[in-house]
N, C-alpha and C positions, 0 to 999 in steps of 0.2 A: 504493500500499500504506499503510495506517495505521501509526502508531507501535506500537499494540498488536500488530499482525499482524507487524511486523518483529521486534519484542521477542520474540514467541513463536517465530518462526523461528530467531533467534539462540540462544535457549535450547535448542530442539530439537537444532539442529546442534551445540551445545556437549555435550549430553548424549550424542549419537551418537559424538561424538569420545572422550569419556571412557569410554564402554561399549567403543569398539573399543581403546582403550588401556589396558584393564583397570584403570582407576583407580577402584576400588569405592567407597572413601571419598569421592572427588570425585564420583563419581555422586550417592552418598547424599547429599551436600551441596547438590544442586540441588533435593531434594525438601523440601516443607512437613514440619512436625512431624507432622501427620497427613494422611493420603492415603487416597484411593479407589484400590485397588489390585484388579484383576482379571486372572485368567488364563483362557483358553478351556479350562478342564478341568472334569470332573465335580467337585462340591462336595467329595467325600471325597478327591480328588486320586489319586495313583497310587503304589503303593508302590515302584516301580522309578524314580521320579522324584522324588527328595527335595526339589528347590527348588520344588515345587508345592505351596503352602499359603497359607492366607489371611495378608495383610499389612496393617498400617495405619500404620507410623510410619516415619520417616526412617532410625532404627536398623536396621530390618529389611530396608531396601533394599540395603545393602552386604552383608548375609548372603546375600541372594537372589544376588547376581551373583558372589560368592566360591563358592557351592555350584554354580552353573552351571560356572564355571572348574574347580572340583574334579573335575567329571565328564566334562569335554571336553578335547580336545587343542587349545588356543588357537592353536598354529602352524598348524592345519589348518583354522581358522575361515575361511570363505569367505562370510560373511553379506554381503549387498549391499543397499543401500537404492535403489529405483527412483525414488520420488518422496516428496516432503513436501508436503502440502496444509494450508493455514492458513486459518483462517477466525476472526478476533478472537483468543481466547484459547485457542482449540482448534486442535489440529494432529493429522493422520493421517499416519503413516509406513508406506509400503507398501514390501515387499521380500520378500528371500528369505533365509531361515535355512540355512546350509550348515555342518554340524557333524560332528565325529568323537568318539565316545565313547571315553574311556579305558578301558584294561582289557578289550580285545576289538577295538578298531578299527573297530566298526560306524559306518557313515557315514549321514547322513540329510539331507534337503532338504525344507524346508517354506516355501509362502508365508506371509507375515505381513502383518497390519495392527496398527498400534500406535496407540492413540488417547490422547493427551496433552492435559492441560489445564494452562495456566501462568496463576497469579494471584499478584499482587505479587512478581514475580520468581521464585517457585518452582512446581514441578511438583506440583500438587494430584491429577491424575488420571493413572493408568498402567493401560490396559486393553489387554492384547495378546490377538490372535486368532491362531492357528496350527493346523497340523494336529497335535493332540496324540495321535492315534493312531500316527502315524509316528514320533514322538519317544518313545512309551511302547514301540513296538516295537524301536527301535534300543537303548534302554537295556535292555530285556529280553534283547535278543541280546549283549549286552556280557558277560553272565556265563552259566553253564550253567542250562540248563532242566531242572529235576528236579522231581519231585513236584508239589505243588500250583500251582506257578508255570507249569510246562508245560500243566497241566491248565485253568487259567484262560485262557492264550493259544488253545489248542485250542479250547476251548468257545466263546471269542469270535470265532475266526477259521476254525475247521474244519480237520480232518485234510487233506481234499482239496485246498483252496486252497493250504496250506502246502506239501504234496507236490509239487502241479503247478510252483509257483514255484521250488522248490529243484530239481526236475528240469530246468526250463527254465534254471535257472543251471550246469547241467551237474555237480551234485554226485552222486558215486557214492552209491548207495542206503545203504551202510553209514555214510556221513558226513552223511546228511540228518537223523538224530535229533537233535532240539533245536535246529535252525537255524530262525530265524525270518526271514520274508522282510522286507526294508526297502527303502525308496527309497534309492538311492545316488546320488552326484553324480560327474561326470567333470571333471577339471581340464584 
């Protein structure tokens, strides 16, 4: 392994340690002043997922991770890393996100791939690819579905699918209104 590859691996492992430790300012300090930031979401983002938006500076990184914490229950985070692949200055982290949403307790699981680039000891690229539909559904399920919000979900996913999943989950018909199916995890 070259020195560059070892340096990249060390920085990625430290980043993951700081993220797991909820050290938002410490995480931000690992990024260059200007960054190439991408999340695997539609360009317009999603109203139920407020941390999803364009970012380009170190200062915005801490804000991103604070927003994630504000909308999830950190004590129930079961996110895991399966593998870190390094090629020079680039690294890809593969794993599974396991989170529980505050204010409703909706749990979700999503595989992820995180592409990072390290230059001059700082992270310059942060591109994460995850199941954005699962995340959006979980955040939407965390609060009541009424009006246009329920209409958007129903139009995107259909009454039939929603009702079949709810029935399979054993929910009585009277309790099915407004419940959004999500991927859950078992501990």
